[in-house]
C-alpha positions as CSV (number, residue, x, y, z in Angstrom):
1,X,0.0,0.0,0.0
2,X,1.4,3.4,-1.1
3,X,0.7,5.2,2.2
4,X,0.9,2.4,4.8
5,X,1.3,3.8,8.3
6,X,1.9,7.3,6.9
7,X,0.2,10.1,8.8
8,X,-1.7,12.0,6.2
9,X,-3.6,15.3,6.6
10,X,-6.2,16.1,4.0
11,X,-7.9,19.5,3.9
12,X,-11.1,20.3,2.0
13,X,-13.0,17.1,2.7
14,X,-16.3,17.3,0.8
15,X,-18.0,15.9,-2.3
16,X,-15.9,15.2,-5.3
17,X,-12.1,15.0,-5.0
18,X,-12.0,15.7,-1.2
19,X,-13.9,12.5,-0.3
20,X,-12.0,10.4,-2.9
21,X,-8.7,11.6,-1.3
22,X,-10.0,10.5,2.1
23,X,-11.2,7.1,0.9
24,X,-8.2,6.5,-1.3
25,X,-5.7,7.3,1.5
26,X,-7.6,5.0,3.8
27,X,-7.4,2.2,1.3
28,X,-3.7,2.8,0.9
29,X,-3.1,2.3,4.7
30,X,-2.8,5.9,5.9
31,X,-3.4,7.1,9.4
32,X,-5.9,9.7,8.4
33,X,-6.5,13.3,9.6
34,X,-9.4,14.9,7.7
35,X,-10.2,18.6,7.9
36,X,-13.1,20.8,6.6
37,X,-15.0,23.8,7.8
38,X,-18.2,21.8,8.2
39,X,-18.3,19.2,10.9
40,X,-21.2,17.3,9.1
41,X,-19.0,16.8,6.1
42,X,-16.3,15.2,8.3
43,X,-18.9,12.9,9.9
44,X,-20.2,11.8,6.5
45,X,-16.6,11.2,5.3
46,X,-15.8,9.1,8.3
47,X,-18.9,7.0,7.8
48,X,-17.9,6.4,4.2
49,X,-14.4,5.4,5.3
50,X,-15.9,2.9,7.8
51,X,-17.8,1.3,5.0
52,X,-14.6,0.3,3.2
53,X,-13.5,-3.3,3.4
54,X,-10.7,-2.2,5.8
55,X,-12.8,0.6,7.2
56,X,-13.1,-0.5,10.8
57,X,-9.3,-0.7,11.0
58,X,-8.6,2.8,9.6
59,X,-7.2,5.1,12.2
60,X,-8.9,8.4,11.5
61,X,-9.4,11.7,13.3
62,X,-11.7,14.6,12.3
63,X,-10.7,18.2,13.0
64,X,-13.1,21.0,11.9
65,X,-10.8,23.6,10.3
66,X,-11.2,26.9,8.4
67,X,-7.8,27.3,6.7
68,X,-8.3,31.0,6.5
69,X,-7.8,31.1,10.3
70,X,-4.1,30.5,11.1
71,X,-4.9,29.5,14.7
72,X,-7.2,26.7,13.5
73,X,-4.5,25.4,11.2
74,X,-2.1,25.3,14.1
75,X,-4.7,23.5,16.1
76,X,-5.1,20.9,13.3
77,X,-1.3,20.2,13.3
78,X,-1.2,20.1,17.1
79,X,-4.0,17.6,17.3
80,X,-2.2,15.5,14.7
81,X,1.1,15.5,16.5
82,X,-0.7,14.8,19.8
83,X,-2.3,11.7,18.3
84,X,0.4,10.4,16.1
85,X,3.7,12.2,17.0
86,X,4.4,13.1,13.4
87,X,3.1,14.4,10.0
88,X,4.2,12.5,6.9
89,X,2.1,14.2,4.3
90,X,-0.1,17.2,3.9
91,X,-2.6,17.2,1.0
92,X,-4.0,20.7,0.3
93,X,-7.3,20.1,-1.4
94,X,-9.4,22.9,0.2
95,X,-10.3,25.6,-2.3
96,X,-12.7,28.3,-3.3
97,X,-13.8,28.1,-6.9
98,X,-15.0,31.7,-6.9
99,X,-17.6,33.3,-9.1
100,X,-17.7,32.5,-12.8
101,X,-17.2,35.9,-14.5
102,X,-15.2,37.5,-17.3
103,X,-12.0,39.1,-16.1
104,X,-12.8,42.5,-17.7
105,X,-15.8,42.9,-15.5
106,X,-15.0,40.7,-12.5
107,X,-15.6,41.8,-9.0
108,X,-12.2,42.2,-7.3
109,X,-13.7,41.6,-3.8
110,X,-14.7,38.1,-5.2
111,X,-11.2,37.6,-6.4
112,X,-9.8,38.5,-3.0
113,X,-12.1,36.0,-1.3
114,X,-10.7,33.3,-3.7
115,X,-7.1,34.3,-3.0
116,X,-7.8,34.3,0.8
117,X,-8.6,30.5,0.6
118,X,-6.5,29.2,-2.3
119,X,-3.3,31.1,-1.6
120,X,-3.3,32.5,2.0
121,X,-5.4,29.8,3.5
122,X,-3.2,27.1,1.9
123,X,-0.1,28.9,3.1
124,X,-1.5,29.1,6.7
125,X,-1.7,25.3,6.7
126,X,1.7,24.8,5.0
127,X,3.5,27.2,7.5
128,X,1.8,25.4,10.4
129,X,3.1,22.0,9.3
130,X,6.7,23.0,8.3
131,X,8.2,23.1,11.9
132,X,7.2,19.5,12.5
133,X,8.4,18.3,9.2
134,X,11.7,20.2,9.7
135,X,12.0,18.5,13.1
136,X,11.5,15.1,11.4
137,X,13.7,16.1,8.5
138,X,11.1,14.5,6.2
139,X,7.7,15.2,4.8
140,X,5.6,15.5,1.6
141,X,3.3,18.4,0.7
142,X,1.0,18.0,-2.3
143,X,-0.9,21.1,-3.6
144,X,-4.0,20.3,-5.7
145,X,-3.8,22.8,-8.6
146,X,-5.9,23.2,-11.8
147,X,-5.5,22.9,-15.6
148,X,-7.0,26.4,-16.1
149,X,-3.7,27.9,-15.0
150,X,-2.2,26.2,-18.1
151,X,-5.2,26.2,-20.5
152,X,-7.2,29.4,-19.9
153,X,-11.0,29.1,-19.8
154,X,-13.4,32.1,-20.0
155,X,-15.0,33.1,-16.7
156,X,-12.3,31.2,-14.7
157,X,-9.7,34.0,-14.4
158,X,-10.0,34.7,-10.7
159,X,-9.7,31.1,-9.8
160,X,-6.9,30.6,-12.2
161,X,-5.0,33.6,-10.9
162,X,-5.1,32.3,-7.4
163,X,-3.9,28.9,-8.4
164,X,-1.2,30.4,-10.6
165,X,0.0,32.2,-7.5
166,X,0.0,29.0,-5.5
167,X,2.0,27.3,-8.3
168,X,4.8,29.9,-8.0
169,X,4.8,29.6,-4.2
170,X,5.0,25.8,-4.5
171,X,8.2,26.1,-6.6
172,X,9.7,28.4,-3.9
173,X,8.7,26.1,-1.1
174,X,10.3,23.1,-3.0
175,X,13.6,25.1,-3.2
176,X,13.6,26.3,0.4
177,X,12.5,23.0,2.0
178,X,14.5,20.5,-0.1
179,X,17.5,20.7,2.3
180,X,15.2,19.4,5.1
181,X,14.1,16.4,2.9
182,X,10.6,18.0,2.6
183,X,9.1,17.6,-0.9
184,X,6.5,20.0,-2.3
185,X,4.7,19.0,-5.5
186,X,1.5,19.9,-7.4
187,X,-1.1,18.1,-9.4
188,X,-2.9,20.0,-12.2
189,X,-6.4,18.7,-12.4
190,X,-8.7,19.0,-15.4
191,X,-12.3,17.9,-15.6
192,X,-13.1,15.4,-12.9
193,X,-16.3,13.4,-13.0
194,X,-17.8,13.6,-9.5
195,X,-20.6,15.3,-7.6
196,X,-19.6,18.9,-8.3
197,X,-19.1,18.4,-12.0
198,X,-22.2,16.4,-12.4
199,X,-24.2,19.2,-10.7
200,X,-22.6,21.7,-13.0
201,X,-23.6,19.7,-16.1
202,X,-27.2,19.2,-14.7
203,X,-27.5,23.0,-14.2
204,X,-26.3,23.7,-17.7
205,X,-28.6,21.0,-19.1
206,X,-31.6,22.8,-17.6
207,X,-30.5,26.3,-18.6
208,X,-29.4,25.4,-22.2
209,X,-32.0,22.6,-22.8
210,X,-29.2,20.2,-23.8
211,X,-28.7,16.7,-22.4
212,X,-26.0,16.0,-19.9
213,X,-24.6,13.4,-22.2
214,X,-24.3,15.9,-25.0
215,X,-22.5,18.3,-22.8
216,X,-20.1,15.6,-21.6
217,X,-19.4,14.5,-25.1
218,X,-18.6,18.1,-26.1
219,X,-15.9,18.2,-23.3
220,X,-14.6,14.7,-24.1
221,X,-13.9,15.7,-27.7
222,X,-10.9,17.6,-26.4
223,X,-9.6,14.8,-24.2
224,X,-7.4,12.3,-26.0
225,X,-8.3,9.5,-23.6
226,X,-11.9,10.0,-24.7
227,X,-13.5,10.4,-21.3
228,X,-13.7,12.8,-18.3
229,X,-11.5,11.1,-15.6
230,X,-13.3,10.4,-12.3
231,X,-12.3,12.1,-9.1
232,X,-11.1,8.7,-7.8
233,X,-8.7,8.3,-10.8
234,X,-7.3,11.8,-10.3
235,X,-6.8,11.2,-6.6
236,X,-4.3,8.4,-7.5
237,X,-1.9,11.0,-8.9
238,X,-1.9,12.8,-5.5
239,X,-1.2,9.6,-3.7
240,X,1.8,8.9,-6.0
241,X,3.3,12.3,-5.2
242,X,2.6,11.9,-1.5
243,X,4.2,8.5,-1.4
244,X,7.9,7.3,-1.2
245,X,7.6,6.3,-4.9
246,X,8.1,10.0,-5.6
247,X,11.0,10.4,-3.2
248,X,13.2,12.0,-6.0
249,X,10.5,14.5,-7.0
250,X,10.0,18.0,-5.6
251,X,8.7,21.1,-7.4
252,X,7.0,18.7,-9.9
253,X,3.9,19.8,-11.9
254,X,1.9,16.7,-12.7
255,X,-0.9,17.1,-15.3
256,X,-3.9,14.9,-14.5
257,X,-6.5,15.6,-17.2
258,X,-6.7,12.7,-19.7
259,X,-4.4,14.5,-22.0
260,X,-6.6,17.6,-22.5
261,X,-3.5,19.8,-21.8
262,X,-0.4,18.4,-23.5
263,X,2.8,20.4,-22.6
264,X,5.4,20.8,-25.2
């Protein structure tokens, strides 16, 4: 198992990628720490974990956390250390998607709200975990990023700008923390089939009077693998970077989008 006995913190537990990260880490043998602002989401995630074949044996703690509050991030790390004595991996999945709007007319207050979570909130959590990882002289941090920083999409500028900022910070963190054997990497997710994307397509289907299948096929025409990857499939890339199999990798940008974005 990729994460056997690793202490793994995952932020942003919710429908879509967040829950798949929790379930997948549990399947891979992690000692699991799950965080989200809403306690009911954490309860629901724990229940799903317990339903796995190995679910009753999974060591999991739930810590309600708003990553925009530095003190709550510090509390999350403290709870983890109190329980397990170490932190092997931090997966930053919490995000604010923002409001879909053209950049030329976008509300800058809305952009600031997105930045507050995606950049400053993520950094609150990263800064809170660094002292423990330095003490251990080991650790893996994986930042979940997005394809729209590499392939622009109309109405996504605010979200993309925040994630582009996070991408730059990730490179600097990889440089600074490498001497302490702390790795910092990113996955760049494209379309992921799960509850959030399914809801998006259903809303578009109603407003545009087009079937969900037709909307999906329109997106899939641009994906060489011919289908929208599932959130569970995309989560596997995160586990790879988190694991010792990626021990020689830091500052890496891993594209996880079925080939929709093909770097030259």
